[in-house]
N, C-alpha and C positions, 0 to 999 in steps of 0.2 A: 630411632625415636620419631614418632609421627609429628608433623607440624602442629597438630592440635595440642599435643602434650607439651611442646616447647613454648607455646604461647601462654603468657601469664594469665591467670584467671581473671584479674581485674581488667585486662585489656580486651578480652573476648567480646564483651558487650559492645565496644566501640568498633571493633573490626567487623562484627556481624552487621552493624548498621551500614557500614560501607558496602558489604555484600548485598544488603537489601536495596541500596541505591542502585547498584549495578543491575540487579534483577529487574528493576523498573526503568531501565533505559538511561541511567545517568553514567556518563563516562568519567570514571575515577581511576587515575593511575596509581600504581603502588607507592610512588613517591608522595602522593597526596595523602595516602593512608598513614604513612610514616609521619608526615607533617602534622596530621590531625592528632595522632597520639602524643607527639612532642608538645603541641600547643596545650593539650589538656594537662600534661605534666607540669608545664610552666605556669599555667593559670592556677592550678590547684583549685578547681571549680567548687564553689559553695552551693550552687543551685543549677538547674537545667538551663537557665538563660546563658550561663557562661559556656556550657557545652554547645549550645546552639550557635553562639557567636563564633566559637572555635571551628565548628563544622562549616559555617558559611564562609569563613576566611580561608580555610585550607582546602575544602572540597569544591568550592566555587561552583555552585549550581547555576545554570543559565537563568537570567532574570525572568524569562517567560515561563519557567517551570518552578518558580519559587514556591507557589502554593502547593504543588505536589511534594516538594521537598519538606515543607513544614508538616504536611499530613503524615508523611513517612516517619519524620522525627517523632511526632507525638505518638504514632502507633508503636514505635520501637521502644521509646524511653518512658512513655506515660501509660502504655498498655491500653490505649483507647481502642475504639471499635475499628474494625478492618477498614482499610482505605478503599473507597469506591471511586471509580473513574467518573469524571464529569463528562457526560456524553454530549453536552452542548458546548463545551469549551474547546479551545484549539491548542491547549498546552500538552495534552497527553496523546501523543501520536504513535507510541510504540506499545504493543501488547506482548508480554512475555509468554512464551509457549512451554518452555521446558524448565522444570524446577531443578534447582541445585540440591545436592545431597545435604549440605549443612550450611548454615549462615556464614561461618568463618572460613569457608574454603575459597581459594582464589579461582577465578575462571580460567579456562584453557587459554594458553598464550598462542600467539599467531604461529609459533613453530609447530603447534599441534594441529594446524589446519589441514584440510584435505588438499594436499599439494597437487595431486594428479588430476583431480576433477573427473576421474573415470568411473567412480562408484559413489553411490549414495550412502550417507552415514547418518546416524541418529544423534551423535554428540554435537555439542555446541562449541564453536570457536569464535571468539570475539576478535575481529580483524578490522583494521582501517584500510580502506582501499583508495587508490589514486587512479584517476582516469587520464589517459593520454590526450593531448591536445591535437586532434586530427580533424581535417576538414570533413564536412559531411559527404557521404557517398551519394551515388545516383538515386538509391532507394529513398533516402531521407529527403533529397531535393524533390523527388516526385511526390512524396507525402505532403510536403509543405505547399507545393504548387497545386495539387489536385484536391486536397482535403476539404477546403471550404465548399466545393460543389459536389463532392462525391461521398462524403461521410453520411451515415444514416440520419434521417430526419423523421419527425413525428408531427401529427396534426395537433396544433394548439387549440386553445379554447376561443381565442379572439378570431374575428372574421375580417375579411378584406374584400374590396370590390373586385369583381371578375366578370369577364365576358360571359362565362357559363359557370354555373354553380348550383348546388342543391338548395340554396336558401334565397328567398326573394328579398331584395333590398327595397323595402317599402319607403324608407325615408328618401332615398335618392329618386325613386320613381315619382313620389308626390312632388318633390321639389322640381323635377323636370316638367311635370305636368302643368305647373303654373305658367311656364313659358309658352305652352300650347293651349291656353284657355281651358285648362282642366282636362284636356284629352290625353289619355295615356298612349303614347306612341311606342314606347319600348319599356319592357319590364327589366329593372336592374337586378343583378344577381350578386350573391355573396358566396364566398368559400372560406374554409378555415385556413388560417396561416400555418405554414410549416415551420417548425422550430428544430434546431439541432437536437438530436437525441443524446442523452447522457451516455458516456463511454466509461467503463470501469476496467482498468488494466491492472492485472495482478501478475507480478514478475517474480519468478523463482530465482533467488540469488544464492542457492546452496552450492556446495562444492561440485556436484555433478553437472551444474550449468555454468561453471566459471568461465568456460571458453566463449560463452555467448553473453555474459552479464554486461560487459561494457557496451556492446552494440545495442542490446535491448534497452539500456538506460538512455542511450542517445536517441533511440527511436521514441521512447516515452517522452523525452523532452520536446522533440519535434511535434509529437501529437498534441501535447499540452499547449504549445505555442500556436498550433494551427486551428484548434477547436476550443469553444468556450466552456464546454461542460465535460471535462475529462478529470477523472480521479485515478491516481496511481498509487499502488501499494507494492511493497516488496515483502517476501516471506522466505524464511528458511527455518530457523528455530525461533524467530520472532516475527511479528507482523508490524510493519512500519509504514505509515503514510508519508509519502515524499512529494505530494502534490505541491505544497507551498514552495518547496525548494526548486522544483522544476518550472515554476512560474517565472523565475528569473529569466530575463530575455537572453543574456549571454550564456551560451551552452557551457563554457568552461566553469563559470561561476555557479551555474545551476547544478552541474554534476559534482562539483566540489562540496556544495552545501548538502546534497543528498548523501555523499560519501561520509560526511560527519554525522548524519542522522542515523544511518543504518550501521549496526554494529555486528551483524551476523553474516557478513560476506563470506562466501566459500566454506560455510560450515555444514551443519547437518540439514536433513530434510524432514520436515513435519508438515506435509501439505494438508492432510486432513485436519490436524489441530489448528493450522493457520486459518483455514476457511471457517472452522467452527468458531474461532476467536473473532473473526471478522463479523460473522452473523450475530455473535453474542453482544456486540456493541451497537445499540440502536442507531447511533449517528452513522456508523460505517455501513450497517446493513441497508440504510436508506439510500445509499449511493447506488445500490444494485437494482432498485425498484424501477422497472421499465427501461433499464439500460442495456446497451450492448456490452456484455461481460466477456472479456478476453483474458484467458489464463495462458501465460507463456511458461511452460514447464515441461520437463521430460517425463513427469509422472512416476519417477523412481521413488516411490513412497517407502519410508522405513517405519512408519507408524501403522496402526490398524487400518486395513482397507475399508472396514465398516464405517469408521469415522469419516473417511474421505467420501465414500459413496453417499452417506446421509447428508454431508455438507453440500456436495455438488447437487444433489436432488433438491434441497431447499433453495440453493442459490439459483438454480435453473427456473424454479417456479416464480421467483421474483423478477428475473431478467426478461427482457424482450427477446434476446437471443444470446445463447451462451456458446462460446467457441473455446476449444482447447487446442493450443498450438504447441506441438512437441517436435523436437529435432528427430525423434524416432520415426515420424511419418515421412518416409522418403519417397513416396509415390502415391498416385491416385488409388491404387489397389491396396493401400495399407490396411492391415488388420492388427489391432493391439495384441501384444503378447504378454506384457507385464500384468500382474494381478490387479494393480491399481487402475490401469487404463481399461482393462476388461470390465471392472466394476462400475466405471462411470460412463462407459460408452453409450448406454441407452438414455442417459440424462443430458447429454450435450448435443447441440444442433450441428456442430462442426468439430471434427477431429482431424486436423490437417497439419501440414508441414510448418514448423516454426524454427527451422534450422538456419535460416538466413534472414537478413533484414528485407531482402527483396520479396521473399515469400510472405512475410508478416505484413508488409505494406500492401501487397496485392490483395491479401485477404481483408484487411481493414477497409480498403477502398471499395472492395466488392460488396461489403455490407450495405452500402447505400442503394444497391439494386434490389434489396429485399422490399417486400410490400410495406408501404407506409401504413401504420396503424395508430 
């Protein structure tokens, strides 16, 4: 007999609400689902307020996501309009990519995850990951040391005094002329200030990249600490913004916080859908405008290549420069062989080696040598 037939009809509406929470990034354990059903049975609720209180007490949504929890509750039990994400808020950081078959089905357990990491899969596995407490390697120390002066910069709108520049500093010139009885002895110059360019880092955390996930996350933390305008997202079967977690100064605390945010470690690969979801959220898409976009992924796409090609084309038009770093690029004469990498090759500025922290750091630091615009 299937689990659906064994589940009492009256309990399905409550179990499907738990599934809805999971689909929108809430971490709910099976024990909490059981406690939720037990609380409802004990309360004998007379109205939805009792059910809401039981859900808050047993499912324990994070305080910063309480508003999202309430919207999902109203959607499910009151039949209100579909929940829309608040693009200006900071509480919705995860976008679901892959739909479940039915609301009352349990997600895949960690035992069903891609253990080998040698092949790309489409299915989702919700896994909690822990990072080892290791000292930073030479590549990360180099990034921390050289990033402030070697990361890409752009011309700002404000101007500053300079010995030579395209703009005349009339205010300083007139002020200096007062000291020489109104005679202009030297014309002052101005030039535009240079500001750090935005960097957008998109990290593939699917099963086929599991051997590189930990090192890539450490590198992301080092980059966030070294530069002021860095945004970091992970993607697999979900798209998750981990920038706020990586802003914590201590690396162990930052990676632990990121590990709790991301729930699709070592699972399936939906690169095209992830990039499409990124562009569909205006707040997220704005991070790419004029930025150095760096995608760290092997490009082993299990979804439609057309979706990936269209998303990369749109993303490259917004970006200042778009780089795709893949472990498959083992040398300077690399030519893409997979269908996904062949489809996106003409839209990316760089398709280079991303198989080690040293190669990624070298590429990131080399971006500063590009023409400032």
